[in-house]
C-alpha positions in Angstrom: 108.7 69.8 109.5 109.3 72.1 106.6 106.2 71.5 104.4 107.5 73.4 101.5 110.8 71.6 101.5 109.1 68.2 101.6 106.7 69.1 98.7 109.1 71.1 96.6 110.4 68.1 94.5 106.8 67.4 93.4 106.1 70.9 92.0 107.4 72.2 88.7 109.5 75.3 88.5 106.8 77.0 86.5 104.2 76.2 89.1 106.5 77.6 91.9 107.1 80.7 89.8 103.3 81.2 89.4 102.7 80.7 93.1 105.2 83.4 94.0 103.9 85.7 91.2 100.3 85.4 92.6 101.4 85.8 96.2 103.2 89.1 95.4 99.7 90.4 94.4 97.9 89.3 97.5 96.6 91.7 100.3 94.9 91.4 103.6 94.7 95.2 104.0 91.3 95.0 102.3 89.0 92.2 103.3 85.5 91.0 102.3 82.6 90.4 104.7 79.4 88.6 103.7 76.4 88.4 106.0 73.8 85.6 105.7 74.0 84.9 102.0 71.5 82.3 100.9 72.4 81.4 97.3 75.4 79.0 96.8 76.0 80.7 93.4 76.6 84.0 95.1 78.8 82.3 97.7 80.9 81.0 94.8 80.9 84.0 92.7 82.1 86.2 95.6 84.9 83.8 96.4 86.0 83.7 92.8 86.1 87.5 92.5 88.1 87.7 95.8 90.7 85.2 94.6 91.0 86.6 91.0 91.5 90.2 92.3 94.1 89.3 95.0 92.2 89.6 98.2 93.3 86.8 100.6 90.7 86.8 103.4 86.9 86.4 103.3 84.7 86.6 106.4 81.3 85.0 106.4 78.7 85.7 109.1 76.6 82.6 109.0 74.2 82.1 111.9 73.0 78.8 110.4 76.6 77.6 110.1 78.9 76.9 107.1 78.9 78.0 103.5 77.9 76.1 100.4 79.7 77.6 97.3 78.6 76.1 94.0 81.8 74.3 92.8 81.0 75.0 89.1 81.0 78.7 89.8 83.8 78.9 92.4 86.2 77.0 90.1 88.2 75.9 93.2 88.9 79.5 94.3 88.1 78.7 98.0 91.3 76.5 98.3 93.5 79.6 97.6 91.8 81.8 100.2 91.6 82.1 104.0 88.0 81.8 104.9 86.6 82.7 108.3 83.0 81.8 109.4 81.5 83.7 112.4 78.3 82.5 114.1 76.9 86.0 114.8 77.3 89.6 113.8 78.9 90.4 117.2 81.5 87.6 116.7 82.3 88.8 113.2 82.5 92.5 114.2 84.7 91.6 117.2 87.1 89.6 115.0 87.4 92.3 112.5 87.9 95.0 115.1 90.6 93.0 116.7 92.4 92.8 113.4 92.2 96.7 113.1 89.7 97.0 110.3 87.5 99.9 109.6 84.2 98.4 108.8 82.5 99.8 105.6 79.0 98.6 105.0 77.6 98.5 101.5 74.0 99.8 101.8 71.5 102.3 100.4 71.4 105.2 102.8 71.0 109.0 102.7 74.2 109.1 104.7 76.2 106.7 102.5 79.5 107.9 101.0 80.6 106.9 97.6 82.7 103.8 97.1 85.0 106.1 95.2 85.8 108.1 98.4 87.0 105.2 100.5 90.6 104.9 101.5 92.1 101.5 100.7 95.6 102.1 102.0 94.6 101.2 105.5 92.8 98.1 106.9 89.2 98.2 105.7 86.5 95.5 105.6 83.9 95.8 102.8 80.7 94.3 104.0 77.7 93.1 102.0 74.4 91.6 103.1 72.2 88.9 101.7 70.2 88.8 98.5 66.8 89.9 100.1 67.3 92.2 103.0 70.9 93.3 102.6 72.9 93.9 105.8 71.1 93.6 109.1 70.4 96.6 111.2 72.7 95.1 113.9 75.6 95.1 111.4 74.8 98.5 110.1 74.8 100.0 113.6 78.2 98.4 114.4 79.8 99.7 111.1 82.1 102.7 110.9 81.1 103.8 107.4 78.2 103.2 105.1 79.0 103.3 101.3 77.3 102.7 98.1 78.3 102.2 94.5 77.6 105.2 92.3 74.9 104.4 89.7 73.4 106.5 86.9 70.4 104.3 85.9 66.9 103.8 87.1 67.7 100.7 89.2 69.1 101.3 92.7 71.2 98.2 93.4 73.2 95.4 91.9 73.1 91.7 92.7 75.3 91.1 95.7 78.0 89.2 93.7 78.1 92.0 91.1 78.4 94.6 93.9 81.3 92.6 95.4 83.1 92.3 92.0 82.8 96.0 91.3 83.9 97.0 94.8 86.9 94.7 94.9 88.0 95.7 91.4 87.8 99.4 92.3 89.8 98.7 95.6 92.5 96.8 93.6 92.9 99.5 90.9 92.8 102.3 93.6 95.7 100.6 95.4 97.7 100.0 92.2 97.2 103.6 91.1 97.5 105.3 94.5 100.2 103.2 96.2 102.0 101.8 93.2 101.2 98.2 94.2 98.3 96.0 95.3 100.1 93.1 97.1 101.5 93.8 100.6 101.7 90.4 102.4 104.3 90.2 105.2 106.8 87.5 104.7 105.5 85.5 107.8 102.1 85.4 106.1 103.6 84.4 102.8 105.4 81.4 104.4 102.1 80.1 105.9 100.2 80.6 102.7 102.9 79.1 100.6 102.6 75.9 102.6 98.9 75.8 102.0 99.3 76.5 98.2 102.0 73.8 97.9 99.7 71.4 99.6 96.9 72.2 97.2 99.3 71.9 94.3 100.6 68.4 95.0 98.5 65.3 94.4 98.6 63.0 97.4 100.2 65.7 99.5 98.8 64.3 102.7 100.4 60.9 102.2 103.7 62.4 101.2 103.7 64.6 104.4 102.7 61.7 106.6 105.5 59.6 105.3 108.0 62.5 105.8 106.7 63.0 109.3 107.1 59.3 110.1 110.7 59.4 108.8 111.4 62.4 110.8 110.1 60.8 114.0 112.2 57.7 113.3 115.3 59.8 112.9 114.6 61.6 116.2 114.1 58.2 117.9 117.4 56.9 116.5 119.2 60.0 117.9 117.8 59.3 121.4 119.1 55.8 121.4 
């Protein structure tokens, strides 16, 4: 069943135009990884920054299972993203490596390179740890690069959600300035995401799709008779 074709009559031309406009600014070349965040406000703020700046995928490493973004902070951003939850660092690292990502860990370290020196033209995963300990030693050892945000004040670090927002904004502007564009989603990915976004844009989409599927099965049954 063609989900977009079924839902198309229920979406205004303006909404469809906006969906395509936003999708053209989406990328998976840069992805966000968050390890063991505690605060639902930070979950939500990171998701909101990711969505607003055009990054489609977010990977959570959550040994305790699931995420709990504060809805007042997230503003529904989670429904426009692809969110992956991994039960362990090893599972998360394996999934990222299989997708071809260089893993860049945000952490204070004498060997850290500047965020400004990272290359965002190739698959890279920007990883951040929780509010208290940062990234685990296991994650740091498995990373390819350690980076930090340049700072000129007395304090040494930002809140995790601020670090995420700064880093993603820099990655977006770097790609626009260096590559001439930010979005680079393949058409096959766009088709799948378009289905999801149409679904979220239509009230009672589940009921409409169920009815369409039932009618499709009835037509197939009639043809077999």
